[in-house]
C-alpha positions in Angstrom: 69.7 134.1 102.7 71.0 131.9 105.5 74.0 130.0 104.6 76.8 128.0 106.1 74.8 125.5 108.1 76.8 122.2 108.2 75.0 119.0 107.3 75.9 115.5 106.4 75.2 114.1 103.0 75.6 110.5 101.7 75.7 109.7 98.0 77.1 107.2 95.6 79.7 108.0 93.0 81.0 106.0 90.2 84.7 105.3 90.2 87.1 106.6 87.5 90.6 105.3 86.7 93.0 108.1 87.4 95.8 106.5 85.4 93.6 106.5 82.3 92.7 110.1 82.9 96.3 111.1 83.3 97.2 109.2 80.1 94.5 111.1 78.1 95.8 114.4 79.5 99.3 113.6 78.3 98.0 112.4 74.9 96.1 115.7 74.4 99.0 117.7 75.8 96.7 119.2 78.5 94.8 121.0 75.8 91.1 121.4 75.2 90.3 119.4 72.0 87.4 121.8 71.1 88.6 125.3 71.7 92.4 124.8 72.1 92.6 126.3 75.7 95.7 125.3 77.6 96.7 126.8 80.9 99.6 125.7 83.2 99.3 127.1 86.7 102.3 125.3 88.2 105.1 123.1 87.1 103.0 120.0 87.0 99.6 121.5 87.2 97.1 122.4 84.3 93.6 123.5 84.2 92.0 120.7 82.1 89.1 118.2 82.5 88.8 114.7 81.0 85.4 114.1 79.5 83.8 110.6 78.8 82.4 110.5 75.3 80.2 107.7 76.5 79.1 108.6 80.0 79.9 106.2 82.9 76.7 107.4 84.5 74.7 105.6 81.7 76.2 102.3 82.6 74.2 99.9 84.8 77.4 98.4 86.3 81.1 98.4 85.9 82.5 99.0 82.4 85.8 98.9 80.6 86.8 102.4 79.4 89.4 102.9 76.7 91.5 106.0 76.2 89.6 106.5 73.0 86.4 107.1 75.0 88.0 110.1 76.7 88.8 113.6 75.5 90.4 116.6 77.2 88.1 119.6 77.5 88.6 122.9 79.3 86.2 123.6 82.2 84.0 125.9 80.0 83.7 123.3 77.2 83.1 120.5 79.7 80.2 122.6 81.2 78.8 123.1 77.8 79.1 119.4 77.0 76.9 118.6 80.0 74.4 121.4 79.4 72.1 119.1 77.1 68.8 117.9 78.4 69.8 114.2 78.5 73.0 113.1 76.8 76.2 115.2 76.7 76.6 117.3 73.6 79.0 116.1 70.9 82.3 117.9 70.3 80.8 119.4 67.1 77.8 120.7 69.0 80.1 122.2 71.7 82.1 124.0 69.0 78.9 125.3 67.5 77.8 126.7 70.8 81.1 128.5 71.2 80.9 129.9 67.6 77.3 131.0 68.0 
Protein backbone atom coordinates (compact mmCIF):
# COMPACT_ATOMS: atom_id res chain seq x y z
CA UNK A 1 0.00 0.00 0.00
CA UNK A 2 0.92 3.63 -0.47
CA UNK A 3 2.38 5.11 2.72
CA UNK A 4 4.36 8.12 3.85
CA UNK A 5 1.99 10.84 2.69
CA UNK A 6 2.25 13.83 5.06
CA UNK A 7 -0.99 15.27 6.43
CA UNK A 8 -1.95 17.64 9.22
CA UNK A 9 -4.15 16.37 12.03
CA UNK A 10 -5.76 18.34 14.86
CA UNK A 11 -7.04 16.61 17.99
CA UNK A 12 -7.69 17.32 21.65
CA UNK A 13 -5.71 15.58 24.40
CA UNK A 14 -6.38 15.65 28.12
CA UNK A 15 -3.48 16.88 30.23
CA UNK A 16 -1.61 14.70 32.69
CA UNK A 17 0.51 15.82 35.66
CA UNK A 18 4.10 14.67 34.94
CA UNK A 19 5.14 15.18 38.58
CA UNK A 20 2.41 12.81 39.76
CA UNK A 21 3.44 10.26 37.11
CA UNK A 22 7.09 10.42 38.17
CA UNK A 23 6.11 10.06 41.84
CA UNK A 24 4.17 6.88 41.03
CA UNK A 25 7.10 5.47 39.07
CA UNK A 26 9.38 6.05 42.06
CA UNK A 27 6.83 4.58 44.49
CA UNK A 28 6.52 1.42 42.36
CA UNK A 29 10.29 1.29 41.75
CA UNK A 30 9.72 1.46 37.96
CA UNK A 31 8.18 -2.03 38.17
CA UNK A 32 4.98 -3.40 36.62
CA UNK A 33 2.55 -4.07 39.45
CA UNK A 34 0.92 -6.97 37.57
CA UNK A 35 3.76 -9.04 36.08
CA UNK A 36 6.86 -7.66 37.85
CA UNK A 37 8.58 -6.52 34.63
CA UNK A 38 11.35 -3.97 35.24
CA UNK A 39 13.75 -2.83 32.53
CA UNK A 40 16.34 -0.10 32.85
CA UNK A 41 17.68 1.08 29.50
CA UNK A 42 19.90 3.96 30.65
CA UNK A 43 21.02 5.45 33.95
CA UNK A 44 17.74 7.36 34.49
CA UNK A 45 15.53 5.67 31.90
CA UNK A 46 13.10 2.77 32.42
CA UNK A 47 10.53 1.09 30.19
CA UNK A 48 7.36 1.58 32.27
CA UNK A 49 3.94 3.19 31.83
CA UNK A 50 1.69 4.78 34.42
CA UNK A 51 -1.96 3.73 34.17
CA UNK A 52 -4.98 5.57 35.57
CA UNK A 53 -7.22 3.17 37.50
CA UNK A 54 -10.08 5.64 36.92
CA UNK A 55 -9.57 6.89 33.35
CA UNK A 56 -9.14 10.62 32.79
CA UNK A 57 -10.94 10.13 29.48
CA UNK A 58 -14.17 9.36 31.38
CA UNK A 59 -14.18 12.78 33.08
CA UNK A 60 -16.32 15.52 31.62
CA UNK A 61 -13.92 18.22 32.83
CA UNK A 62 -10.80 18.74 34.92
CA UNK A 63 -10.35 16.33 37.84
CA UNK A 64 -8.05 15.96 40.81
CA UNK A 65 -5.98 12.77 40.50
CA UNK A 66 -4.25 11.23 43.49
CA UNK A 67 -1.22 8.97 43.40
CA UNK A 68 -3.49 6.15 44.63
CA UNK A 69 -5.40 6.36 41.31
CA UNK A 70 -2.21 5.53 39.39
CA UNK A 71 -0.30 2.27 38.97
CA UNK A 72 2.82 1.28 37.06
CA UNK A 73 2.27 -1.20 34.24
CA UNK A 74 4.71 -2.49 31.64
CA UNK A 75 3.73 -1.64 28.04
CA UNK A 76 2.29 -5.14 27.51
CA UNK A 77 0.11 -5.09 30.62
CA UNK A 78 -0.94 -1.51 29.80
CA UNK A 79 -2.03 -2.63 26.32
CA UNK A 80 -3.99 -5.50 27.89
CA UNK A 81 -5.61 -3.08 30.37
CA UNK A 82 -7.01 -1.07 27.48
CA UNK A 83 -8.11 -4.08 25.43
CA UNK A 84 -11.57 -4.19 27.01
CA UNK A 85 -14.69 -3.14 25.13
CA UNK A 86 -15.49 -0.07 27.26
CA UNK A 87 -13.66 0.32 30.56
CA UNK A 88 -10.05 -0.69 31.23
CA UNK A 89 -9.55 -4.15 32.70
CA UNK A 90 -8.85 -4.46 36.42
CA UNK A 91 -5.40 -5.53 37.60
CA UNK A 92 -6.87 -8.94 38.51
CA UNK A 93 -8.28 -9.38 35.00
CA UNK A 94 -4.96 -8.34 33.41
CA UNK A 95 -3.22 -11.01 35.52
CA UNK A 96 -5.82 -13.57 34.42
CA UNK A 97 -5.13 -12.76 30.75
CA UNK A 98 -1.39 -13.24 31.35
CA UNK A 99 -1.94 -16.58 33.09
CA UNK A 100 -4.44 -17.92 30.53
